[in-house]
C-alpha positions in Angstrom: 18.0 -28.0 22.3 17.5 -27.1 26.0 14.6 -28.4 28.0 12.0 -25.7 28.9 11.7 -24.8 32.6 8.7 -26.5 34.1 8.7 -24.7 37.4 8.3 -21.0 38.3 11.4 -19.0 38.7 11.9 -16.2 41.2 11.3 -12.6 40.3 14.1 -10.7 38.6 16.0 -8.3 40.9 16.2 -4.8 39.3 18.7 -2.2 40.5 17.4 0.5 42.7 18.2 3.9 41.2 19.4 6.3 43.9 20.4 9.2 41.7 19.1 12.7 42.7 16.3 14.1 40.6 17.6 16.1 37.7 17.3 19.9 37.9 15.9 22.0 35.2 18.3 24.2 33.2 17.7 27.9 34.0 16.1 29.8 31.2 14.9 26.7 29.3 11.1 26.7 28.9 11.0 23.0 28.2 12.9 22.2 31.4 10.7 24.6 33.4 7.5 23.0 32.1 8.8 19.5 32.9 9.7 20.5 36.5 6.2 22.1 36.9 4.4 19.0 35.7 6.6 16.8 37.9 5.7 19.0 41.0 2.0 18.8 40.1 2.2 15.0 39.6 4.0 14.5 42.9 1.4 16.5 44.7 -1.4 14.4 43.2 0.4 11.1 43.8 1.2 10.4 40.2 4.6 8.8 40.6 4.6 7.4 37.1 4.4 10.9 35.7 7.1 12.0 38.1 9.4 9.2 36.9 8.6 10.1 33.2 9.4 13.8 33.8 12.7 12.7 35.4 13.6 10.6 32.4 12.8 13.5 30.0 14.8 15.9 32.1 17.8 13.6 32.1 17.6 13.1 28.3 16.8 16.8 27.5 20.2 18.3 28.5 21.6 16.9 25.2 19.9 19.9 23.6 21.7 22.4 25.9 25.0 22.8 24.1 
């Protein structure tokens, strides 16, 4: 059994994602709505919503066959 750490450790280093934002697929109403919400959220300073929209847009193209 290992001995538990009795001191604080440094913060973990997460990778910085530098990918460009995903673009909506032309003619897809779902992509268009996500891009609209992303623009609205960015204008209001809601970067969490911007990030969420980017994740949904990245995952959504699986439905565009």
